[in-house]
LOTI-135950 format. One line per field, with one value per residue (C-alpha): residue number from 1; x, y, z. Coordinates in steps of 0.5 Angstrom, whole numbers, plus 500, padded with zeros to 3 digits. Example, Ala and Ser with C-alpha at 12.3 -4.5 7.8 and 13.67 -1.06 7.14 Angstrom:
2
nr = [1/2]
px = [525/527]
py = [491/498]
pz = [516/514]
This chain:
90
nr = [1/2/3/4/5/6/7/8/9/10/11/12/13/14/15/16/17/18/19/20/21/22/23/24/25/26/27/28/29/30/31/32/33/34/35/36/37/38/39/40/41/42/43/44/45/46/47/48/49/50/51/52/53/54/55/56/57/58/59/60/61/62/63/64/65/66/67/68/69/70/71/72/73/74/75/76/77/78/79/80/81/82/83/84/85/86/87/88/89/90]
px = [949/950/944/939/937/930/927/927/934/937/933/937/944/943/939/933/926/923/919/926/929/922/923/931/929/924/929/934/939/940/939/934/932/925/926/918/917/914/910/913/917/924/931/938/945/948/955/951/947/953/958/952/951/959/958/953/957/963/959/956/963/966/960/962/960/955/957/955/949/951/951/947/941/940/935/933/933/927/923/924/932/932/929/934/939/936/937/945/946/944]
py = [593/594/591/596/594/594/598/592/590/597/597/591/593/600/596/600/600/601/607/610/609/612/618/619/619/624/628/627/624/618/618/614/611/611/607/608/615/619/614/608/603/605/603/604/604/601/604/611/610/608/614/618/615/615/623/624/621/625/632/630/628/635/639/644/642/646/650/647/651/655/651/657/660/667/671/672/666/662/665/659/659/667/665/660/665/670/665/665/672/673]
pz = [706/714/718/721/728/730/737/741/739/741/747/749/747/752/757/757/755/748/751/753/746/743/748/746/738/739/743/738/743/739/731/728/721/718/711/709/712/717/722/720/723/726/725/728/726/732/730/730/736/740/738/740/747/748/745/751/756/755/754/761/764/762/765/770/777/780/786/793/797/803/810/813/811/810/814/821/826/828/833/837/836/838/845/846/844/849/855/854/854/861]
């Protein structure tokens, strides 16, 4: 049987806190095993966890790049700038 890791061991491998690991489990980001049923201690299969993390990284790398925001804003010019523009016309 493969050795299952405790929450602090998997946190050390991933370089994050145990609280972050618990959040990842709650969100379904990483798989966890509760041998005693709900409300008991959590164990992790390291191969499954690393596979899930790698899968998320690949998906993030393939995500579309959001379009850049326009450099100019739409709408009327600010009051102070309108006064400056009037002086240029004369």
